[in-house]
Every structure is written in structure tokens, then in C-alpha cells.
N, C-alpha and C positions, 0 to 999 in steps of 0.2 A: 504493500500500500504506500509505503514511504517513497519508493522508487517512482510510482505513478504520479504521486504528488510533486516530486522534484521535476519530473519531465513536464508536467503541466505548468509548473512555475517557470521553468526555463523557456517554454514556448511562449507563455504570456509575456515574459520579459523581452523576448525578441520582438514580438509584435508591438509592444509599447515603445520599445526603442526605435523601431522602424517608423512609427508615427512621429516620434520626436525628430527623427532625421528629416522627414519631409517638411517639418516646420522650419528648421534652420540647419542646413547640412553642415555648417562649420562650427556649430555651437559647442560640441563636446570635445574634450581632450586637447584644447589649445591648438597650436599649429601643427602638431605632429601626426597629421593624417594625410593620406593621399585619397582624393575623392573624385568620383566620376558619376555622371548621371545617365550613363548608358553602358552596355556591355562593351568589352574590347573586341575589335575586329582584327587587330594586328598584333602578333606576338612581340615584336621588338619594341614598338612604340607605345602600346596601350595596355597590354596585359600586366598584372601585378605579380611580383615574385614573392615566394615564401621558401624557406629552406631550414634545414637543421644541421648544416655543415656536411651532410652526406647525401641527403635527398633534397632535390630542389624541384619546385613546381611553378609554372606560370598559369595564372588563373584568368580566364576570359569572362566568366560571369554571365553567360547567356541565359535567357529566360526559357525559350523553347528547347535549347540544347546548351548544356554546360560543357565546356571544353577545358580540360586541365592537362597540359603537357608536362611530363615529369622527366627527371634525370636522376642518375646515381653517379657520383663523381669519379668512380674508378672504372667506368665503362669506356675503355680505350682500345683502339687498335694499336698496332706497332709492336716492337720488340726491343732487344738491346741495341740493335743497329738503326732501326727506323723510328723516327719520332712518333709516327702514328697520328691519330686525331681523337679528340674527345667526342663521344657519340651521344646522339639523342637516345633516350631509352624507350619512351612510349607515350601514349595518349589515353586519357579516360574521357569518354563521351557519355553524357547522360541525357537521353531524349525524354522530355516530359510530355505527358499526354494531358492536355487541359480540357476539362469538360465544361459545358455551359459557356457563360460569358467569360472569355479569356482576354479581354482588353487589359493591357498592361499600363499601369500608372505608378507614379511615385517611386521610380527606380533610383536606388542609391547603391553604389559600389565603393567600398571603403577599405583601406589598409591602415590599421592603427599600428604604427611602428613602436609605440611604447610597450605593446604587449605581443607584437608579432602575430597579430590575428587579422584575418580578412573577414569582412562581413558584406553580405548582399541582401538588400531589402527591396521588395516590390509588392505591388497589389495587382492581382489578376482577377478581374471581375470584382467580387466583393470579398475575396480572400486575401489576407496578408500572408506573405511568405518571407522566410528568413533563412539565411545560410551563414554558417560560421566555419572558417577554415584555419588550420594552423599545422605546422610541421614540428613535431616534438623531438628535441634532442634526447631527453632522458628516456623516452619510450620508443624512439627510433621509428616513428610512423608518421605518415601524413594523415590528418584527421579531418573529415568533411562532415558537417552536421547540418541536417535539413529539418526545419520545423515549419508549422503553419498555424494559422489562427482558426482552423476548422479541421475536425476529424476526417479521416479517410481522404485527405486532400491530395495525396501523392500517388500517381500512376506513372511509372517511368521504366525505361530500359537502359541498363548499364552495359557499356561496351569498352573493352580494352583493345588497344592496337599496339603491336610491337613494332618499333621503328626499323627492325631488321627482318620482319616478315614471318616470325615464328607463330605457330598456331596458338590460339587462346583455348585453354581447357578449363573445365569447371567441375566443381563437386559441392553439393549442398548450397551454401550461400557464399561460395568462394570462386573467384576467377584467378587463373594463374598464367603467367608468361614464363617460358623456360626455353632458353636458347644458348647458342655458342657462336662467338665471333670467329672469323677466319684465322685469327691468331691463337685460337684455343681457349680464350677466356670465356668461362661459363657465366651466365647471368640469369636472374629470375626475378619476377615481381609477383606479389600476392595481394589480392584485394578481397576484403571480407565486408559484407553488409550486415548491419545489426538493425532489425526492424522494431518499431514500436507500433503495434497494430498492423493489420493487413497481412500479406503473404508474398513470398518470392518464389520464383521458379526458374530453373535453368532451361534455356532454349538455345538455338543455334542460328547464326545468320546465314546468308546465302553462300558464304565461302566455308562454312563448317566451323566457324569460330564460336566458342561458347559465349553466351551473354546472359545477364540476369534481368528478369522482369519483376517489377514491383507492382502490386495491386492494392489499392485502398489503404495505404499506410498513413498513419497519423504523423509520424516523423521517422527518420532513419539516420543512421551514422555509417559512414564508410571509413574503413581503415585500409591504408595502402602502404606497403613497404617494398623495398627493392634491394638487391645485393648482387655482388659478383664473387668469384673466388680469387680476386686479386690479393696478393700479399706484397708488402713493400720490401721484401727481403730477396736479394739476388740468390742467396744460398738455397732458397726454396723455389728457385726458378720463377719467382714472381707469382706463385700460386699458393693459396692457403690450403690446408687439409680439410676444409669444411665446404660442402657444396652450398651454393647460394640458396637452394631450396631449403636445406636444413637451417641455415641462418634465418631465413624468413619465417619458417615454422616456429622457431623459438621466440622470435620477436613478436609474432602475431599472437601466440598463446599467452604471452605476458600482457600484451596490450588489451586483448579481449577480456581479460579477467578484471580490468579496471573500468568503473563506470565513466561515462563521458566527463562528468564534472571533475573527476580526479585526474583524468588525462589533461584536461584544460588547466587545472590548477598547477599541476606539476610542470607543464610547459611554461606557463606564465612566471612561476617562481624561478625556474632555471634561467629563462631569458632575461627577466628584469634584474636578476642579480648582476648581469653584465651591462645591459643597456642603461639601467638606472643610475650608474655611477657618475655620469656626466650630465649636467644640466646647463643650458645656455640661453641667454636672453640678450638680444642685440637691438640697440637703438629704439627702445620703447616700442617694440613691435606690437601691433594690434592684429587681431584676427582679421584676415582679409574679407572684404565684402563679396568677393568672387565665390561662386558656389562650387567650383571644381578646380582641381589642380591645373588642368589645361588652361582655364581662364586666368588663374593666378600667374602662370608663366607669361601668357599673352600680355597681361596688364603690368607685369613687373617693372618694366622700364619707365612706366608712367607714374606708378604710385609708390615706388621705392619700398616694396614689401620686404622688410628685413626679416619678417617671419618666414618667408620662403627661403631666405638664406640660412636661417636656423634649421628649417626642415631638411634642406639638402645636406647640411652638416650631420644631422642625426641619421639621415637616410644612409649616408655612407657607413656609419657605425652599424646600422641595421643590416645592410648588405654584407658587411664584413662578418658579423656574428653569424649570419645565416649561411655563409659559404666557407667558413674556416673555423672548425671546432676540433679540439684535441682528439687524437685518434684517427683523424681523417687526412685527406690530401689537402694541399694548400689551394687557395682560390686561384683559378686560372684566368685567362684573358676575359672570360665572361662570368667569373665567379664560379658557379656550378650550373648556370642556366644556359641551355643550348638546345635548339630545335632542329639541328642539322647534323647529318653524318659527314658532311664536308664543310665544317664551319670556317669562318675567316681565320687565317693564320693557325688553323687546326685547333683553335681555342686552347693553345698550348701554354707552356711556361717559357716565355720570352726572357732571355737573360740580360738584355742590354738596357732595360729600364722598367719593363712592365710588371714582372712579378715583384721586383723590388718596391715599386710604387704601391702595389697592393698592401704592403706591410708597413709603410711609413706611419700610419695612424695608430698602430698597435700600442706602442709605449705611451705616447702623449695623451691618447684618449682612453687610457685605463682599461685596455683590452689585451694585456700581455698574455693571458692564457690562450687567446686565439692565434698567437704567433707560433704555437707549437707545431701545427701542421707543416709550416714552412721549414722549421728547424729539423723536424723528423724527415721531411722530404730530402733535404740536403744530406743528412746522414745516410739515408737509404741509397743515395746515388753514388756514394764515395767509391765503392768497389768497382762498379762498372765504368765510372768516369776515369779512374786511374788506368784501366786497361786501354780505353780509347785515347787518353792523353799520351800514353807511352807510344802508341802506334803513330801519333802525329809528331810528338816531340820526344825522341829517344833520349834516355839517360837523364830524365828529370824526375825528381821526387814530386809528391803531391799530385794535383790534378786541376783541370779546368774544363770548360764546357764550350759547346757551340751555341749559336744564338737561339735555336729552337730546341725544345726539350720535352720529352714525354714522361710517362710514369714507369716505364720499364728500363730506363737508362738510355733509350734511343735518342738520337739528336740529329739535327740537320742544319742546313744553311751554313753561313760562315763561322769559322772558329772565332769565338769572342774571348780572347785570352784573359782579360781582366774580369770576366763574368763571375767566376767563382770568388774572386776577391771582393766583388760587390756583394755577393751573397753573405760574406763574412761580416759586413756592416750590421745586418740584422741580427746575426748570431751574437755579435758583441753588444749591440744595443739592448738586447733582451736582458743581459746582465746590467748594463748601465742604468736601465729604468727600474729593475727589480732588486738589484744588489744581492742576488742569489749566488753566494760563493761556491756552493756545492755544484750548481749548474755550470759555473765558470770553469771549475776544475775538471769536472767529469764529462761535460758535453761540449762546451765552447772551445776551451783551450786546445784540445787535441786537433780539432778540425781547422781552427785558425792557423795553428802551426804548420799543418800540411800545406796550406795555400801559401804561407810565407816561404816554405821550402821550395815550392814550385818557382816562385820568383827569385829566390836565391840562386837557383840553377839556371833560370831562363833570362834574367837581366843581362844586358850587354854593357860591359865596362869600357869606356873610351880611354884614350891615352892620358887625358887629364884627370881621370878618376871618376868622371860623371857616369852615373848609371842610367840607362835608358831601356825602355821596353821595346824589343825589336819588332818591326813590321806590324805596327798597330793601325787601327782604323777608328776614326771618330764617328761612332754610329750616328746616323746611317748615311753619311755622305763624305766626300773628300777622298784624298789619296791615302794609300797605305805606305807608311814610312816609320822610321824609328822615332821614339820620343814624343808620340802624340800626347797632347795635354791631358785628355780624358784618361788614358792609361796611367800616366805618371801620378795623377791626383788620386786615383783609386788605390794604387800601390802605396802611396804615402799614407792614406787612411788605414790600409791594412796593417802596415808596419807600426803605425801609432797605436792601433788597438792591440796588437800583439805585445808591444812594449809595456803597455799599461796592464795587460792581463798577466804577463810574467812577473811584473813588479808586485801586483796585488797578491799573487799566489806564492811569491818569493821562490821561484824555481827557474832553472835554466839560465842563470845569470850570464855565463859566457856567451850563449847564443843570443840572449836579449841584447847584450852589448854589440854583438855583430850586426844585429838587425838595426840597432840605433845608428851604427856607422853607415849602413847601407842607406838608411833614410836620409842621413845628412848629405849623401852624395847623389841623391836622386836629382834629375833635371827638374828645376822648379818652374812654376807658371811664369809666363813673360807678358809684358805689356807691349802692344804693337804700335805701328806708326800712326794709326788714327785714334790711339788711346784705348783700344779694345784689349780684352784678354785674348791672347792668341790661342787659336784652336790647334795649331800645329807649331812645331819648333820654328819652321820657316814662316816669316811674317807675310802670309798670303791671304789673310781673311778679306772677304769681299763685304764692304759695308752695305751692299744691297741684298745680301743673302738673308732670306727669311725662312730658312729650313726649320721644320718643326722640332728636330732634335737640337738641343743646345748642350751637347754632351760634355763640352770642356768647362762647363760651370759646375761640375760635380763638386769641386772643392768648396763652393759656396753652399750648395745644398744637393744632396743630403750630407756631404762631407763637412768638415769643420776646419779646413785649412785656411779658408778665406772668411773674414768677418769685418764689418765696419769698425768694430772696437779693437781688433788685434792687427789687422792688415788693411788699413784704410785705402792705400793706393791700389791694391789688387781689387778691393771691393768696388772702387770707382771704375776700374777697368771692366769689371763684370757688369756694372750698370750701363756702360757705354755699349757693350755687346748686346745686352737685353734690349736697349732702345733701338739698336739697328735691326734686330731680328723682328721687332714688332709685337703687337699685343694679340692679334688674332691668329688662331691656328686650329688644329684639331683638338678634340676634347681633352685627352690626357696631357697634351702639350701645354694647354692653357692652365691645367691644374699644376703642372711643374712650375710654370711661370709665376703662379700665385705664391708658391713656396720660395722661389728666387727673390721676388720683390719683398716678401716678408723678411727674409734673411738680410736684405739691404735696409731694413727698418723704414721702408716706404709703404705705409699702410694704404695711402690713397691710391697708389699705383696697383698694389695687390688687389684692392677692392675694384679697381677698374677692370682688371682681368676677370675677377669674380663675376662682375656684371656681364662681361662678354660671354662667360661660361653659361650663364642663365639666359640662353637664347633658344627659343623653341625651334627644333628641327623636326620636320615631319608634320603630318596633319593633312587636312583636305587640300589637295592640289600642290603639296610640297614634297619634293624628293628627299627622303630621309637620308640619302647619301650626299647631300649637297655640302655639308661642312660641319665643323665642331659645334657643340652645344648640348642640349638635353632634349629628350623626347617627353611626351606628355606623361609618361610613367616615371619620369625623372632619371631614367637610364642615361648615362653619358654616351654621346655620339662621338666616336673617333673621327668619322663614321666608318663602318656601322658600330653597333654597341660594343664598348669595351668597359669593363668595370674599373679599370685602373684610374680613369678620370674621376669617377665618383669617389673612390677612396683617397685619391690624391687631393681632391677638393677639400675633403674633411681634414686631412693632414695640414693643408694650407691655412685653414682657419685656425687650427690649433697653433701653428707657427706665428700667426699674427697676434695671438694673445699671450703666448708663453714660449720662450726659447731657453735652452740649457746646454747647447753644444759646446760653449766656450768655458764651461765650468761655473758660470753664474746663472742664477734664475733671473732671466730678463722678463719682467712683467710688462705687458702691453707694449712690446717692442715695435709693433707695426699696426697701431690702432688707427683706422681711417676716421675721417670726420663724420662719416655716416653712422658710426657706432660711438658717438660721444657719450652715450649712457648705456650701461649694460651690466651683466652679471654672468659669471661662469663658475661652476662647481665641478670638481673632480678631475681636472687635467693633471697630468703627472710630469714631473721634471726628472732628468737624470739624477741619480743619487737617491731615488725613492722618495722624493718630496712631492706630496700631493697638495694641490691647491684646493683645499677643502671649500674655500669661498673667496671669490674676488669680485668686488663691486667697484664700479667707477662711475663718475659723473663729470661732465665737461672734460673728459679725457684724463681725469685725475682719479687715482685710486682713493676710495673712501673707506674700504674695509678689505683686509687681507687676512685669511686664516690658512696656515700651512701645517700639515701633519707630516712628521718625519717618520717614515716607516722603519728606517735602519739606523737612525742617529747620524752623527757626523757634522761637519761644518757646512752651514748653509750660507751661500753668498747671494745677495740680492742686488739687482740693478733696477731702479725704480724711476718712473716718470715724474714722481713728486715725493717729497719727504713724508714719512709716516712716524707714528710713535708706537712703541711696543707697550706691553701690558704694564710696565713699570713707569711709563711716561718718557722713556728715553727716545730721542729723535734718531731716525735712521740716516738722514741725508739721502743723496741720490744713489749711493752704494752702501751696503751694510752687510756685515758678516756676523754670524752668531753660531754657537755650538748647540747642537740638538741631541736629544736622547731618543732612542727607539720608541716609537709610540707617542712622542711628545707632540702637543698641539700648541701653536704659537699664533697669537692674534695681534694684528696691527690695525690702527685706524688713522684717518687723515690727521696730519700734523696741523698745529695752529698757525 
């Protein structure tokens, strides 16, 4: 009886909420909603994503037919030699049979990124319908819930489609996909329907595929899970010892045993534990009067909707949590959402900026746990990458990578010799933000040292003692030659991180000293004839070059070799280069430029790039491949969709508000005029310092609360003087000792 009451209460809640949505679509949950007033018709530009770090789905929200396209992140072609490509998995179609008056009104489609829950509300005739979707990390299932304001309201047919043509089989209230790719990777998906009232029956379509029919159901829930037999261990030949069918059966049995309310509560608790750590308010943002996200983007340039800027910041965190969870693979070029078996650039792990950009936000926006898939991926590739590297570069220790990379160690396109060194920045930064010494000793240090050894063997020493990387390329244009600035800067960063790691761990002092000597002899960045930072050792830069890659500014961001406070002349040269390259570009490139301008402490220019980024691409009569910007579902257009732009945008806003790469906590280092008033909570600085609260007004800090996770010396660089809890004035710079767990409060000085 209690279960029946709960189901009735849940259905009533959905109907009541649907009615409220029709009155005022933007009224609930502040700015952190994606809203549409019609179903999606296009996967890339309109459908809304959900994911649990392993399973991803794109929801269309149709009334007569619901379409949900889904993925499992380890479904890849390829092997140890070939990159392969990330694959689409399948589609779920639900055809609804409407009886009587089926006129549809009051349609609302919503993605609430504070809970990672999608909702769809509409009225057909006199009946209110509601759907609620989420993808659970703790329970490993996609959950789809359908309720209505009238009993026996649902008659429908459920169909699964395998993207590789396998037959769909059925048993009882379950549909199953079971197949094998050409490379031998086994995969399977399982769908189970749970009815409240009514009945279900197995039937077959014209091609002999099983399908499920529902008759006169009051409500129903669908659980879907998918798996492969992928293993990230070369020693096991990249295959686990458990079949995907067995994995799915175990997951489904555990999920079915929980009521819907428990599945939802467990999902929200898990997700909000990550997402809820950071809160942001910019420029006195007010809820937009526009009713849909599409309308907000269209109106953005006119009404300066800083709430949309906040939404995009948090949307990046939502996408990151949804596509990168511990135990899985890292977010690829499209996170984990892909509807093609031949996706752009294979939806791979590109080593010359893209996978790295995916992870810039991890430390600063308080999501260090979500960085583990990247770290685990790097470790899983070491053995096969060593083999391939020795084939290309005999007699070297360590390893490196080509530009394109898959999940079995396969790779393609050009050798990107500094690529593995760039990987090491994230490996180091995970320690820098968390202060986890055990991680540094057992995980980070061994792999960082391997890459240092590669460059110890691979660097070319000139007669004057200068060390240069041989035959480098400044991705993705220009000549191949020795001493390319991009390569030199990444190696400098690698050596710096190694020296610090060895010093902290107090090990390998003779080798640490050798690396310090090599760093001192590296060819350094140069300033060219028109004041630019040279991309090559030869002063050949073209001031009219507006290429999307600005690879030679790595030392400015994400590196730490160039800064306005420590190397002002080089910082000015970087500024000249950025001005020459221009502000408009593809989506991910604009995101990187936001970070560059933030590191130059030019908040207004960073915000100008941000405004360029929030440009609608696609829609009625618009080619979604025309240029960089965002689609109406807020996906970043490279074009086409690439997730690195979304995640890089989020990192860029974090850099505008807090920087720590120079050893100081720089508060509001690049605050634009548009954000003269605001608040942020939960950003993290290197050293494990959490900005528990930062408020500002008229671009001056009014309140600052810092929590020290690990203790140690905290150095501040401030836009205005503050006073601490004892009334002591800070000045523009201030240092103080902290204890682990200590909380330190400052307020505006007199």
C-alpha cells in the first residue's frame, strides 16, 4: 500500500510541477537549467546529454516517438597499431499510441544541471504527462521514468536498435543487444521495463527484432545498461575475463531491487557531492526573461545575460562529471556522446591540445576525482607506447605518442614528441591541487621520470651547450625544425615539475641535479622583430597569421614559464602575438584564448573572447559547420561539436577569478568590468587552498574565506587590501602560515 501511495504522490508531483512550468518556464532553480519548448530534431545541436562517466545518452524528447541515442565509452574499434574510432552503441525508440484527443500543448523540455536530471512535460488532450531521466553512477544504469495524470494513460512500443546491426532479442520484460566488433571486442546492452498497472508483451518487428509492447499502464520505468569486455591492461590483451552480458546481468539485478525513489536519491546524492562544491554569481545576474535556452543565446549580445555565462561555466562542470568518472576512460573529443561509427577525428584522444584541455578545469573547479580516468589512461598506455616509441626512436628510454590515440594503444597521424610531456602536466597538477604525497610517490613520480628520461636521451646538444628538441612541429602548422618554441616550453615545464617532485619526495638527488642542469641549458623563448613571441627559433612569424593553434604560448598557459608578474617582457610579447592572431576562431581555440588573456591579467579582453564564444551556431537556415560558437544545447562548435571548448571555457572563467601557477593565490587577476559585482565559492588553488567564499563589489574584494586542506604557507596577491580576523591589514600581497583544516577569513580593509 505504501508503494502505491508513493507512486501516486510522485505522479501528482510531476503533474503539479508541469503546471508550474507552463506558468513560468525559468522560475525554478535559478539559471542552471537548459530549457526548450519543443522536442529536439537534431542530435548535435538540440538534443540534451546525460551520462554517468561510462554510459552517455542524448535525449530528443519527442511526444509521439521518444528517441534516446546511447553510448558506452569503451566501444572502440582498432588495436595496438591502429587508432580505431569511438563507436555509436545504439538507439531506444518509444512509439506512443495516443487515444482520443491527442492535441499537444504546454510542452517543456528541461535539463537541470544541479541534479543531472532531465524532465519533459506536456499535455495531450486533457492528460498531463511527465518524464524524468537520469544516468546513475552509483547504480550504473540509465533510468527513464514515465508518469501521467490519468490511469491507464500509456500504450507504447519499445524498440532497441544496435548501431552495428546485431539482432535484438527479448525475454519477459527485457530486451537485449549482444554483438562483437570486427576487432573482437564483445558488447551488450540490456533494457528492462518495470510497469505500474497494465501489461507488457514481447513481439517482433518486420526484421525479426524483439520489441516490447505496453498496454494501459499507469506509469512505467525503464532501466538500461551497456558494457563491453574491454580491459585497460595490455597484459590481458585489452580484454576482461567477464562477458558484457554477465556484467549487465549483475548491474541490472542490483538496480531492479531498488525502488525508483532510491535510484533517484542515490544518483542525486552522488552527483551533487561533486557538482555542488562550486557556486558562482556574476554581475548581479537576473533570470532571463527568455523562455528557452535558444532564445537566451539569441538575445545574449543585446541584454548582457551574465546568467548565461554562469550557466555555461557550470555546464562545463556538468559535462565533465558526466563523461569522466573514476574507473572509466577519460573524456574524448566528444566526451562520451557520439552518434556515428565514423565520427570526426575518430572522437579520439588528440595529444596536441584536446585531451589536455578537457582536464584543465579538474583542479581549479574542485573536481580532482574526475581526473583519475585521464591518469589511469596514461598509465595503461605506458607499455605499448614504449614499444612503439622504440620502433621510431631506437635507444631511448621512456616513451611518447602520436597525435591520434585510441584505447588499445593504437595511434596515428604525426608523431607528437612533446605529447607525453604535456600529459605529465596533468599528472603533476593532480598533486599540486590535492597535495597527495602518496599519489606523488607511487603514481606520478615514476611516470614523470620516464618522460624526463625520454628527453634526456632525445634532446640535441649544440656546441655551445644549448639543448634543443630535434625536428619539432608547432601544431598544427609551420615547418619542422629543431628548437620549436612549443616543444622547448613543454620540456621546460616537464623538467620543472620533475625537479619539484624529486625535491618534495627527497629522492634521486643526483638525477634531479642533472635535470636542473638540462633545464638551465634549454633554448629559451625569444622575442621577434615585431615584438611577438617567436613560434620558431628563426624569426619568421607572419603578423597576418590567424591560425587557430597558438601552440608557442604554452609557457603562458597552461604552463607557468611566462607571467606578467615574473617575466613581464615575455608576457608582453605573448600579448602582441595574441593580438595578431585575432579574437575569432573555432570553439576550442576561443576557449584557449580566454585562458591566455586571463593569464595576461586582461579581464576585459578575456571577456570579449567569452562573448564571441557565446555565439549561436546552427538553427533554422544556419549551417552548423559555419564557424566556432555554441549550439542551442550549449555544445561547443569546433565545428562540429567538440567538448574541449566547453571544458576549456569553464577553465577560462576559473582563471579569470583565481590563479596559482606562480606560487601565489592571485585573487580576481582578470576581472572584467562586466563582473564588477559577484561571488564564487569552492574554487581551488595549488597547494590545496580552497576559496570557500569570495565576494566582490566594484571590482574590490569585500569578503574572502580560505580553507587550507594541507596546511603550509599561503601567499596572496590581492586587488585591494583586506584585514584578517585579528584586524591586521594585508596590503596588496600577504603571506601567512596555515594549518591543515584551518579556515581563514578576511574582509575589506578600511
